[in-house]
Biopython code that builds the backbone (N, CA, C, O; Angstrom):
import numpy as np
from Bio.PDB.StructureBuilder import StructureBuilder

atoms = [
    (1, "UNK", "N", (22.596, -20.822, 16.977)),
    (1, "UNK", "CA", (21.533, -20.169, 16.525)),
    (1, "UNK", "C", (21.718, -19.846, 14.983)),
    (1, "UNK", "O", (21.426, -18.724, 14.567)),
    (2, "UNK", "N", (22.169, -20.760, 14.196)),
    (2, "UNK", "CA", (22.389, -20.542, 12.833)),
    (2, "UNK", "C", (21.328, -20.017, 12.124)),
    (2, "UNK", "O", (21.602, -19.310, 11.155)),
    (3, "UNK", "N", (19.974, -20.250, 12.455)),
    (3, "UNK", "CA", (18.875, -19.804, 11.610)),
    (3, "UNK", "C", (18.656, -18.285, 11.809)),
    (3, "UNK", "O", (17.815, -17.703, 11.124)),
    (4, "UNK", "N", (19.404, -17.626, 12.742)),
    (4, "UNK", "CA", (19.273, -16.071, 12.769)),
    (4, "UNK", "C", (20.007, -15.449, 11.812)),
    (4, "UNK", "O", (19.843, -14.250, 11.585)),
    (5, "UNK", "N", (20.885, -16.184, 11.153)),
    (5, "UNK", "CA", (21.857, -15.500, 10.118)),
    (5, "UNK", "C", (21.017, -14.703, 9.083)),
    (5, "UNK", "O", (21.395, -13.597, 8.697)),
    (6, "UNK", "N", (19.866, -15.286, 8.637)),
    (6, "UNK", "CA", (19.106, -14.651, 7.568)),
    (6, "UNK", "C", (18.633, -13.284, 8.010)),
    (6, "UNK", "O", (18.416, -12.382, 7.201)),
    (7, "UNK", "N", (18.478, -13.157, 9.314)),
    (7, "UNK", "CA", (18.018, -11.692, 9.805)),
    (7, "UNK", "C", (19.085, -11.114, 10.595)),
    (7, "UNK", "O", (18.779, -10.237, 11.403)),
    (8, "UNK", "N", (20.344, -11.492, 10.478)),
    (8, "UNK", "CA", (21.502, -11.142, 11.252)),
    (8, "UNK", "C", (21.476, -9.461, 11.311)),
    (8, "UNK", "O", (21.445, -8.873, 12.392)),
    (9, "UNK", "N", (21.492, -8.814, 10.124)),
    (9, "UNK", "CA", (21.597, -7.411, 10.309)),
    (9, "UNK", "C", (20.344, -6.713, 10.971)),
    (9, "UNK", "O", (20.491, -5.665, 11.601)),
    (10, "UNK", "N", (19.175, -7.279, 10.824)),
    (10, "UNK", "CA", (18.058, -6.574, 11.508)),
    (10, "UNK", "C", (18.241, -6.857, 12.902)),
    (10, "UNK", "O", (17.911, -5.948, 13.665)),
    (11, "UNK", "N", (18.725, -7.989, 13.443)),
    (11, "UNK", "CA", (18.866, -8.340, 14.844)),
    (11, "UNK", "C", (20.011, -7.366, 15.346)),
    (11, "UNK", "O", (19.881, -6.753, 16.405)),
    (12, "UNK", "N", (21.116, -7.247, 14.563)),
    (12, "UNK", "CA", (22.118, -6.440, 15.122)),
    (12, "UNK", "C", (21.708, -4.966, 15.181)),
    (12, "UNK", "O", (22.096, -4.235, 16.092)),
    (13, "UNK", "N", (20.929, -4.557, 14.207)),
    (13, "UNK", "CA", (20.373, -3.027, 14.320)),
    (13, "UNK", "C", (19.587, -2.934, 15.657)),
    (13, "UNK", "O", (19.729, -1.945, 16.376)),
    (14, "UNK", "N", (18.833, -3.862, 15.966)),
    (14, "UNK", "CA", (17.986, -3.869, 17.140)),
    (14, "UNK", "C", (18.834, -3.707, 18.440)),
    (14, "UNK", "O", (18.567, -2.922, 19.350)),
    (15, "UNK", "N", (19.881, -4.554, 18.394)),
    (15, "UNK", "CA", (20.812, -4.627, 19.572)),
    (15, "UNK", "C", (21.537, -3.202, 19.661)),
    (15, "UNK", "O", (21.747, -2.658, 20.745)),
    (16, "UNK", "N", (21.896, -2.654, 18.455)),
    (16, "UNK", "CA", (22.517, -1.354, 18.543)),
    (16, "UNK", "C", (21.637, -0.312, 19.109)),
    (16, "UNK", "O", (22.049, 0.477, 19.960)),
    (17, "UNK", "N", (20.346, -0.297, 18.618)),
    (17, "UNK", "CA", (19.421, 0.720, 19.271)),
    (17, "UNK", "C", (19.266, 0.440, 20.764)),
    (17, "UNK", "O", (19.306, 1.390, 21.546)),
    (18, "UNK", "N", (19.094, -0.778, 21.197)),
    (18, "UNK", "CA", (19.114, -1.004, 22.636)),
    (18, "UNK", "C", (20.274, -0.469, 23.312)),
    (18, "UNK", "O", (20.140, 0.278, 24.282)),
    (19, "UNK", "N", (21.515, -0.838, 22.815)),
    (19, "UNK", "CA", (22.681, -0.224, 23.405)),
    (19, "UNK", "C", (22.619, 1.262, 23.565)),
    (19, "UNK", "O", (23.010, 1.805, 24.599)),
    (20, "UNK", "N", (22.109, 1.953, 22.502)),
    (20, "UNK", "CA", (21.951, 3.429, 22.606)),
    (20, "UNK", "C", (21.023, 3.858, 23.705)),
    (20, "UNK", "O", (21.234, 4.866, 24.381)),
    (21, "UNK", "N", (19.948, 3.034, 23.873)),
    (21, "UNK", "CA", (18.991, 3.379, 24.896)),
    (21, "UNK", "C", (19.688, 3.153, 26.332)),
    (21, "UNK", "O", (19.518, 3.980, 27.228)),
    (22, "UNK", "N", (20.407, 2.106, 26.499)),
    (22, "UNK", "CA", (21.086, 1.846, 27.775)),
    (22, "UNK", "C", (22.058, 2.937, 28.031)),
    (22, "UNK", "O", (22.234, 3.300, 29.194)),
    (23, "UNK", "N", (22.727, 3.513, 27.022)),
    (23, "UNK", "CA", (23.695, 4.492, 27.181)),
    (23, "UNK", "C", (23.055, 5.859, 27.635)),
    (23, "UNK", "O", (23.601, 6.655, 28.400)),
    (24, "UNK", "N", (21.780, 6.019, 27.032)),
    (24, "UNK", "CA", (21.085, 7.187, 27.511)),
    (24, "UNK", "C", (20.622, 7.173, 28.904)),
    (24, "UNK", "O", (20.593, 8.171, 29.623)),
    (25, "UNK", "N", (20.224, 5.865, 29.284)),
    (25, "UNK", "CA", (19.906, 5.769, 30.818)),
    (25, "UNK", "C", (21.161, 6.065, 31.619)),
    (25, "UNK", "O", (21.072, 6.783, 32.615)),
    (26, "UNK", "N", (22.304, 5.562, 31.249)),
    (26, "UNK", "CA", (23.380, 5.848, 31.991)),
    (26, "UNK", "C", (23.652, 7.451, 32.048)),
    (26, "UNK", "O", (23.859, 8.006, 33.127)),
    (27, "UNK", "N", (23.640, 8.110, 30.892)),
    (27, "UNK", "CA", (23.809, 9.555, 30.781)),
    (27, "UNK", "C", (22.735, 10.225, 31.727)),
    (27, "UNK", "O", (23.084, 11.136, 32.478)),
    (28, "UNK", "N", (21.471, 9.791, 31.695)),
    (28, "UNK", "CA", (20.447, 10.530, 32.454)),
    (28, "UNK", "C", (20.838, 10.339, 34.000)),
    (28, "UNK", "O", (20.696, 11.284, 34.777)),
    (29, "UNK", "N", (21.298, 9.189, 34.399)),
    (29, "UNK", "CA", (21.655, 9.023, 35.867)),
    (29, "UNK", "C", (22.907, 9.870, 36.153)),
    (29, "UNK", "O", (22.947, 10.518, 37.198)),
    (30, "UNK", "N", (23.884, 9.900, 35.325)),
    (30, "UNK", "CA", (25.015, 10.732, 35.572)),
    (30, "UNK", "C", (24.677, 12.220, 35.633)),
    (30, "UNK", "O", (25.194, 12.979, 36.452)),
    (31, "UNK", "N", (23.772, 12.596, 34.710)),
    (31, "UNK", "CA", (23.382, 14.018, 34.747)),
    (31, "UNK", "C", (22.321, 14.323, 35.868)),
    (31, "UNK", "O", (21.855, 15.451, 36.021)),
    (32, "UNK", "N", (21.987, 13.286, 36.608)),
    (32, "UNK", "CA", (20.902, 13.414, 37.671)),
    (32, "UNK", "C", (19.592, 14.048, 37.150)),
    (32, "UNK", "O", (19.053, 15.017, 37.685)),
    (33, "UNK", "N", (19.126, 13.393, 36.033)),
    (33, "UNK", "CA", (17.921, 13.780, 35.419)),
    (33, "UNK", "C", (16.647, 13.322, 36.410)),
    (33, "UNK", "O", (16.876, 12.611, 37.389)),
    (34, "UNK", "N", (15.476, 13.714, 36.135)),
    (34, "UNK", "CA", (14.455, 13.434, 37.085)),
    (34, "UNK", "C", (14.034, 12.026, 36.975)),
    (34, "UNK", "O", (14.234, 11.362, 35.958)),
    (35, "UNK", "N", (13.427, 11.559, 38.069)),
    (35, "UNK", "CA", (12.964, 10.116, 38.102)),
    (35, "UNK", "C", (12.130, 9.815, 36.869)),
    (35, "UNK", "O", (12.351, 8.819, 36.181)),
    (36, "UNK", "N", (11.245, 10.619, 36.622)),
    (36, "UNK", "CA", (10.290, 10.352, 35.418)),
    (36, "UNK", "C", (11.049, 10.131, 34.129)),
    (36, "UNK", "O", (10.722, 9.231, 33.355)),
    (37, "UNK", "N", (12.056, 10.941, 33.896)),
    (37, "UNK", "CA", (12.845, 10.829, 32.686)),
    (37, "UNK", "C", (13.567, 9.363, 32.596)),
    (37, "UNK", "O", (13.536, 8.621, 31.615)),
    (38, "UNK", "N", (14.168, 9.135, 33.736)),
    (38, "UNK", "CA", (14.885, 7.851, 33.885)),
    (38, "UNK", "C", (13.987, 6.669, 33.679)),
    (38, "UNK", "O", (14.300, 5.732, 32.946)),
    (39, "UNK", "N", (12.813, 6.742, 34.376)),
    (39, "UNK", "CA", (11.741, 5.642, 34.294)),
    (39, "UNK", "C", (11.338, 5.511, 32.900)),
    (39, "UNK", "O", (11.261, 4.363, 32.463)),
    (40, "UNK", "N", (11.070, 6.473, 32.134)),
    (40, "UNK", "CA", (10.604, 6.436, 30.799)),
    (40, "UNK", "C", (11.730, 5.760, 29.906)),
    (40, "UNK", "O", (11.454, 4.906, 29.064)),
    (41, "UNK", "N", (12.885, 6.160, 30.126)),
    (41, "UNK", "CA", (13.953, 5.483, 29.413)),
    (41, "UNK", "C", (14.168, 4.150, 29.606)),
    (41, "UNK", "O", (14.475, 3.386, 28.690)),
    (42, "UNK", "N", (14.001, 3.768, 30.945)),
    (42, "UNK", "CA", (14.088, 2.292, 31.244)),
    (42, "UNK", "C", (13.020, 1.353, 30.664)),
    (42, "UNK", "O", (13.232, 0.221, 30.229)),
    (43, "UNK", "N", (11.748, 2.041, 30.727)),
    (43, "UNK", "CA", (10.650, 1.242, 30.185)),
    (43, "UNK", "C", (10.834, 1.161, 28.645)),
    (43, "UNK", "O", (10.567, 0.116, 28.050)),
    (44, "UNK", "N", (11.269, 2.208, 28.034)),
    (44, "UNK", "CA", (11.497, 2.075, 26.511)),
    (44, "UNK", "C", (12.525, 1.092, 26.243)),
    (44, "UNK", "O", (12.359, 0.331, 25.290)),
    (45, "UNK", "N", (13.596, 1.004, 26.977)),
    (45, "UNK", "CA", (14.563, -0.090, 26.816)),
    (45, "UNK", "C", (13.999, -1.492, 26.982)),
    (45, "UNK", "O", (14.205, -2.435, 26.218)),
    (46, "UNK", "N", (13.234, -1.500, 28.126)),
    (46, "UNK", "CA", (12.633, -2.940, 28.480)),
    (46, "UNK", "C", (11.790, -3.225, 27.222)),
    (46, "UNK", "O", (11.899, -4.342, 26.715)),
    (47, "UNK", "N", (10.972, -2.333, 26.678)),
    (47, "UNK", "CA", (10.180, -2.687, 25.585)),
    (47, "UNK", "C", (10.943, -3.181, 24.324)),
    (47, "UNK", "O", (10.489, -4.061, 23.593)),
    (48, "UNK", "N", (12.092, -2.578, 24.122)),
    (48, "UNK", "CA", (12.952, -2.962, 23.047)),
    (48, "UNK", "C", (13.528, -4.341, 23.202)),
    (48, "UNK", "O", (13.609, -5.138, 22.268)),
    (49, "UNK", "N", (13.941, -4.589, 24.480)),
    (49, "UNK", "CA", (14.528, -5.991, 24.822)),
    (49, "UNK", "C", (13.321, -6.999, 24.594)),
    (49, "UNK", "O", (13.511, -8.036, 23.958)),
    (50, "UNK", "N", (12.209, -6.712, 25.065)),
    (50, "UNK", "CA", (11.118, -7.667, 24.885)),
    (50, "UNK", "C", (10.754, -7.870, 23.404)),
    (50, "UNK", "O", (10.314, -8.945, 22.997)),
    (51, "UNK", "N", (10.966, -6.728, 22.556)),
    (51, "UNK", "CA", (10.690, -6.957, 21.222)),
    (51, "UNK", "C", (11.717, -7.915, 20.549)),
    (51, "UNK", "O", (11.406, -8.788, 19.740)),
    (52, "UNK", "N", (12.928, -7.656, 20.964)),
    (52, "UNK", "CA", (14.165, -8.544, 20.301)),
    (52, "UNK", "C", (13.879, -9.902, 20.880)),
    (52, "UNK", "O", (13.987, -10.824, 20.071)),
    (53, "UNK", "N", (13.554, -10.207, 22.046)),
    (53, "UNK", "CA", (13.172, -11.488, 22.564)),
    (53, "UNK", "C", (12.117, -12.145, 21.807)),
    (53, "UNK", "O", (12.254, -13.304, 21.416)),
    (54, "UNK", "N", (11.038, -11.437, 21.577)),
    (54, "UNK", "CA", (9.843, -11.905, 20.794)),
    (54, "UNK", "C", (10.255, -12.420, 19.481)),
    (54, "UNK", "O", (9.816, -13.481, 19.038)),
    (55, "UNK", "N", (11.160, -11.619, 18.806)),
    (55, "UNK", "CA", (11.591, -11.906, 17.367)),
    (55, "UNK", "C", (12.369, -13.231, 17.430)),
    (55, "UNK", "O", (12.097, -14.143, 16.649)),
    (56, "UNK", "N", (13.275, -13.335, 18.299)),
    (56, "UNK", "CA", (14.231, -14.440, 18.301)),
    (56, "UNK", "C", (13.388, -15.743, 18.816)),
    (56, "UNK", "O", (13.560, -16.853, 18.313)),
    (57, "UNK", "N", (12.528, -15.513, 19.792)),
    (57, "UNK", "CA", (11.820, -16.543, 20.275)),
    (57, "UNK", "C", (10.794, -17.123, 19.256)),
    (57, "UNK", "O", (10.539, -18.327, 19.214)),
    (58, "UNK", "N", (10.259, -16.263, 18.494)),
    (58, "UNK", "CA", (9.246, -16.705, 17.354)),
    (58, "UNK", "C", (9.968, -17.465, 16.390)),
    (58, "UNK", "O", (9.517, -18.541, 15.996)),
    (59, "UNK", "N", (11.212, -16.936, 15.912)),
    (59, "UNK", "CA", (11.947, -17.669, 14.999)),
    (59, "UNK", "C", (12.370, -18.938, 15.495)),
    (59, "UNK", "O", (12.321, -19.884, 14.708)),
    (60, "UNK", "N", (12.780, -19.130, 16.665)),
    (60, "UNK", "CA", (13.116, -20.426, 17.322)),
    (60, "UNK", "C", (12.024, -21.427, 17.271)),
    (60, "UNK", "O", (12.172, -22.565, 16.827)),
    (61, "UNK", "N", (10.873, -20.925, 17.768)),
    (61, "UNK", "CA", (9.627, -21.803, 17.678)),
    (61, "UNK", "C", (9.381, -22.224, 16.266)),
    (61, "UNK", "O", (9.107, -23.403, 16.041)),
    (62, "UNK", "N", (9.457, -21.351, 15.299)),
    (62, "UNK", "CA", (9.029, -21.675, 13.993)),
    (62, "UNK", "C", (10.086, -22.719, 13.388)),
    (62, "UNK", "O", (9.750, -23.538, 12.533)),
    (63, "UNK", "N", (11.323, -22.631, 13.870)),
    (63, "UNK", "CA", (12.503, -23.433, 13.326)),
    (63, "UNK", "C", (12.506, -24.722, 13.975)),
    (63, "UNK", "O", (12.621, -25.763, 13.327)),
    (64, "UNK", "N", (12.369, -24.691, 15.370)),
    (64, "UNK", "CA", (12.668, -26.026, 15.976)),
    (64, "UNK", "C", (11.446, -26.739, 16.771)),
    (64, "UNK", "O", (11.582, -27.802, 17.377)),
    (65, "UNK", "N", (10.408, -26.114, 16.699)),
    (65, "UNK", "CA", (9.176, -26.857, 17.364)),
    (65, "UNK", "C", (8.771, -27.890, 16.424)),
    (65, "UNK", "O", (8.635, -27.648, 15.225)),
    (66, "UNK", "N", (8.568, -29.072, 16.955)),
    (66, "UNK", "CA", (8.191, -30.216, 16.274)),
    (66, "UNK", "C", (6.789, -29.896, 15.532)),
    (66, "UNK", "O", (5.847, -29.368, 16.123)),
    (67, "UNK", "N", (6.759, -30.251, 14.248)),
    (67, "UNK", "CA", (5.473, -30.033, 13.470)),
    (67, "UNK", "C", (4.334, -30.878, 14.093)),
    (67, "UNK", "O", (4.486, -32.065, 14.382)),
    (68, "UNK", "N", (3.268, -30.242, 14.265)),
    (68, "UNK", "CA", (2.015, -30.826, 14.657)),
    (68, "UNK", "C", (1.189, -31.034, 13.389)),
    (68, "UNK", "O", (0.839, -30.043, 12.748)),
    (69, "UNK", "N", (0.907, -32.082, 13.048)),
    (69, "UNK", "CA", (0.170, -32.297, 11.668)),
    (69, "UNK", "C", (-1.387, -32.107, 11.658)),
    (69, "UNK", "O", (-2.043, -31.923, 10.633)),
    (70, "UNK", "N", (-1.880, -32.173, 12.895)),
    (70, "UNK", "CA", (-3.306, -32.124, 13.086)),
    (70, "UNK", "C", (-3.574, -30.822, 13.875)),
    (70, "UNK", "O", (-2.727, -30.302, 14.602)),
    (71, "UNK", "N", (-4.845, -30.326, 13.672)),
    (71, "UNK", "CA", (-5.286, -29.153, 14.320)),
    (71, "UNK", "C", (-5.629, -29.434, 15.789)),
    (71, "UNK", "O", (-5.948, -30.573, 16.130)),
    (72, "UNK", "N", (-5.567, -28.406, 16.679)),
    (72, "UNK", "CA", (-5.904, -28.635, 17.997)),
    (72, "UNK", "C", (-7.382, -29.129, 18.104)),
    (72, "UNK", "O", (-8.194, -28.918, 17.203)),
    (73, "UNK", "N", (-7.683, -29.792, 19.244)),
    (73, "UNK", "CA", (-9.033, -30.303, 19.395)),
    (73, "UNK", "C", (-10.121, -29.098, 19.568)),
    (73, "UNK", "O", (-11.319, -29.261, 19.335)),
    (74, "UNK", "N", (-9.610, -27.998, 19.960)),
    (74, "UNK", "CA", (-10.576, -26.983, 20.196)),
    (74, "UNK", "C", (-10.773, -26.114, 18.960)),
    (74, "UNK", "O", (-11.495, -25.120, 19.022)),
    (75, "UNK", "N", (-10.136, -26.473, 17.819)),
    (75, "UNK", "CA", (-10.393, -25.642, 16.603)),
    (75, "UNK", "C", (-9.678, -24.446, 16.360)),
    (75, "UNK", "O", (-9.908, -23.706, 15.403)),
    (76, "UNK", "N", (-8.747, -24.240, 17.286)),
    (76, "UNK", "CA", (-7.893, -22.966, 17.130)),
    (76, "UNK", "C", (-6.728, -23.001, 16.363)),
    (76, "UNK", "O", (-5.966, -22.034, 16.354)),
    (77, "UNK", "N", (-6.494, -24.082, 15.675)),
    (77, "UNK", "CA", (-5.313, -24.109, 14.679)),
    (77, "UNK", "C", (-4.205, -24.897, 15.231)),
    (77, "UNK", "O", (-4.332, -25.618, 16.221)),
    (78, "UNK", "N", (-3.040, -24.733, 14.524)),
    (78, "UNK", "CA", (-1.817, -25.300, 14.661)),
    (78, "UNK", "C", (-1.153, -24.878, 16.125)),
    (78, "UNK", "O", (-1.109, -23.713, 16.520)),
    (79, "UNK", "N", (-0.697, -25.907, 16.788)),
    (79, "UNK", "CA", (-0.086, -25.646, 18.118)),
    (79, "UNK", "C", (1.121, -24.660, 18.030)),
    (79, "UNK", "O", (1.344, -23.994, 19.041)),
    (80, "UNK", "N", (1.809, -24.513, 17.101)),
    (80, "UNK", "CA", (3.024, -23.627, 16.944)),
    (80, "UNK", "C", (2.330, -22.194, 16.930)),
    (80, "UNK", "O", (2.772, -21.277, 17.623)),
    (81, "UNK", "N", (1.329, -22.065, 16.185)),
    (81, "UNK", "CA", (0.635, -20.731, 15.969)),
    (81, "UNK", "C", (-0.030, -20.242, 17.285)),
    (81, "UNK", "O", (-0.045, -19.051, 17.596)),
    (82, "UNK", "N", (-0.586, -21.241, 18.048)),
    (82, "UNK", "CA", (-1.102, -20.825, 19.270)),
    (82, "UNK", "C", (-0.060, -20.398, 20.389)),
    (82, "UNK", "O", (-0.265, -19.526, 21.234)),
    (83, "UNK", "N", (1.078, -21.147, 20.256)),
    (83, "UNK", "CA", (2.184, -20.786, 21.306)),
    (83, "UNK", "C", (2.689, -19.341, 20.842)),
    (83, "UNK", "O", (2.858, -18.476, 21.702)),
    (84, "UNK", "N", (2.919, -19.086, 19.567)),
    (84, "UNK", "CA", (3.353, -17.792, 19.044)),
    (84, "UNK", "C", (2.351, -16.725, 19.486)),
    (84, "UNK", "O", (2.781, -15.694, 20.003)),
    (85, "UNK", "N", (1.100, -16.905, 19.322)),
    (85, "UNK", "CA", (0.088, -15.953, 19.759)),
    (85, "UNK", "C", (0.211, -15.644, 21.223)),
    (85, "UNK", "O", (0.150, -14.490, 21.647)),
    (86, "UNK", "N", (0.386, -16.706, 21.994)),
    (86, "UNK", "CA", (0.475, -16.433, 23.443)),
    (86, "UNK", "C", (1.722, -15.689, 23.728)),
    (86, "UNK", "O", (1.661, -14.699, 24.457)),
    (87, "UNK", "N", (2.785, -16.052, 23.248)),
    (87, "UNK", "CA", (4.017, -15.352, 23.488)),
    (87, "UNK", "C", (3.896, -13.845, 22.947)),
    (87, "UNK", "O", (4.323, -12.927, 23.647)),
    (88, "UNK", "N", (3.367, -13.621, 21.816)),
    (88, "UNK", "CA", (3.126, -12.202, 21.416)),
    (88, "UNK", "C", (2.265, -11.516, 22.314)),
    (88, "UNK", "O", (2.565, -10.364, 22.630)),
    (89, "UNK", "N", (1.242, -12.045, 22.773)),
    (89, "UNK", "CA", (0.222, -11.301, 23.672)),
    (89, "UNK", "C", (0.967, -10.986, 25.028)),
    (89, "UNK", "O", (0.745, -9.962, 25.675)),
    (90, "UNK", "N", (1.871, -11.959, 25.398)),
    (90, "UNK", "CA", (2.644, -11.691, 26.719)),
    (90, "UNK", "C", (3.391, -10.360, 26.526)),
    (90, "UNK", "O", (3.387, -9.569, 27.469)),
    (91, "UNK", "N", (4.016, -10.052, 25.416)),
    (91, "UNK", "CA", (4.982, -8.992, 25.263)),
    (91, "UNK", "C", (4.259, -7.686, 24.888)),
    (91, "UNK", "O", (4.902, -6.638, 24.814)),
    (92, "UNK", "N", (2.918, -7.727, 24.646)),
    (92, "UNK", "CA", (2.185, -6.446, 24.385)),
    (92, "UNK", "C", (2.176, -5.458, 25.592)),
    (92, "UNK", "O", (1.605, -4.372, 25.496)),
]
sb = StructureBuilder()
sb.init_structure("model")
sb.init_model(0)
sb.init_chain("A")
sb.init_seg("    ")
for serial, (resi, resn, name, xyz) in enumerate(atoms, 1):
    if name == "N":
        sb.init_residue(resn, " ", resi, " ")
    sb.init_atom(name, np.array(xyz, "f"), 0.0, 1.0, " ", f" {name:<3s}", serial, name[0])
structure = sb.get_structure()
């Protein structure tokens, strides 16, 4: 994944925030916090993981997907951009 080097620090910062969220989930469980507190922390962590996945996946698509020189037959643009839009909408 050599192409991620340009954004290495940003990616590492995201991972560190996620690690902090996972640690908070662990603390909440150990402290026997309420179900809603734990669920909210889990969903926040899941969202952060999805965000990280989306960034890395988008970069992978832009870097490695074979260029399509013509527009799609339906007039919606480049196949790469269509795929990126679909992936982004999945993670919303």
